[in-house]
C-alpha positions as CSV (number, residue, x, y, z in Angstrom):
1,M,0.0,0.0,0.0
2,R,1.5,3.4,-1.0
3,H,1.6,6.3,1.3
4,T,0.1,9.5,0.1
5,Y,2.1,12.7,0.3
6,P,0.8,13.9,3.7
7,H,1.6,10.6,5.3
8,R,5.2,10.8,4.0
9,V,5.6,14.2,5.5
10,T,4.2,12.9,8.8
11,D,6.5,9.9,8.7
12,L,9.5,12.1,7.9
13,V,8.7,14.6,10.7
14,T,8.2,11.7,13.2
15,A,11.5,10.1,12.2
16,L,13.4,13.4,12.5
17,F,11.8,14.1,15.9
18,A,12.7,10.6,17.1
19,I,16.3,11.1,16.0
20,S,16.6,14.5,17.6
21,V,15.2,13.3,20.9
22,S,17.5,10.2,21.0
23,T,20.5,12.4,20.1
24,G,19.6,14.8,23.0
25,I,19.2,11.9,25.4
26,A,22.5,10.4,24.3
27,A,24.2,13.8,24.8
28,A,22.7,14.1,28.2
29,Q,23.9,10.6,29.1
30,Q,27.4,11.4,27.8
31,S,27.5,14.5,30.0
32,E,26.5,12.5,33.1
33,I,29.1,9.9,32.3
34,N,31.8,12.6,31.9
35,N,30.7,14.2,35.2
36,S,30.8,10.9,37.0
37,L,34.2,10.0,35.6
38,S,35.6,13.4,36.6
39,E,34.3,13.0,40.1
40,I,35.9,9.5,40.4
41,E,39.2,10.8,39.0
42,Q,39.2,13.7,41.5
43,F,38.4,11.3,44.4
44,V,41.2,8.8,43.4
45,A,43.8,11.6,43.0
46,T,42.9,13.3,46.3
47,T,42.7,10.0,48.3
48,L,46.0,8.8,46.9
49,G,47.7,12.1,47.8
50,Q,46.2,12.2,51.3
51,I,47.1,8.6,52.1
52,G,50.6,9.3,50.7
53,V,51.1,12.2,53.1
54,I,49.8,10.2,56.1
55,V,52.1,7.2,55.2
56,F,55.0,9.6,54.7
57,L,54.5,11.2,58.1
58,V,54.0,8.0,59.9
59,G,57.1,6.5,58.3
60,A,59.2,9.6,59.1
61,A,58.0,9.4,62.8
62,M,58.8,5.7,62.9
63,W,62.2,6.2,61.4
64,F,63.1,9.1,63.7
65,I,62.0,7.5,67.0
66,S,63.2,3.9,66.2
67,G,66.4,4.2,68.1
68,R,68.4,1.0,67.9
69,N,65.5,-1.2,66.7
70,T,66.5,-2.0,63.1
71,N,63.2,-3.6,62.3
72,R,61.3,-0.4,63.1
73,T,63.9,1.7,61.3
74,Q,63.6,-0.5,58.2
75,W,59.7,-0.2,58.2
76,G,59.9,3.5,58.9
77,W,62.3,4.0,56.0
78,R,60.0,2.0,53.6
79,A,56.9,3.8,54.7
80,L,58.7,7.2,54.3
81,W,59.7,6.4,50.7
82,G,56.4,4.7,50.0
83,G,54.4,7.7,51.1
84,A,56.6,10.0,49.1
85,G,56.1,7.8,46.1
86,M,52.3,7.9,46.6
87,V,52.4,11.7,46.6
88,V,54.5,11.8,43.4
89,L,52.1,9.3,41.8
90,S,49.1,11.4,42.8
91,V,50.6,14.5,41.1
92,S,51.6,12.4,38.1
93,Y,48.1,11.0,37.9
94,N,46.6,14.4,37.8
95,V,48.9,15.5,35.0
96,F,48.3,12.3,33.0
97,V,44.5,12.6,33.3
98,T,44.5,16.3,32.5
99,L,46.6,15.6,29.4
100,F,44.2,13.1,28.1
101,E,41.1,15.2,29.0
102,N,42.6,17.9,26.7
103,L,43.4,15.4,23.9
104,A,40.2,13.3,24.0
105,P,37.4,15.7,22.8
106,G,38.6,15.6,19.2
107,M,39.3,11.8,19.3
108,I,35.8,10.4,19.9
109,V,33.3,11.1,17.1
110,P,29.7,9.8,17.6
111,P,28.3,7.7,14.7
112,F,25.7,9.3,12.6
113,I,22.4,7.5,12.2
């Protein structure tokens, strides 16, 4: 059965409306995903840095007050350098993520329907 001209226009308008609505929904979902990933990234970087500072300070305290106990000195030294490494890793993580956030917008192209 053939469509008449008004039905074709109605079908075309309905199809265009459906595509525009689905594109708007996809853009909103993409925005929510980006916001969620940004919050997760900030949480990971902040937590890593804060734990690193705490481990560094505890290690330094253990190392300075260990006296002649070589076991405590060794663990304090390891914690001192481990905490310092976590702080450096936190800063490097922020730089790495920021670099890819600035590179990524031109890389991902949504498919056209």
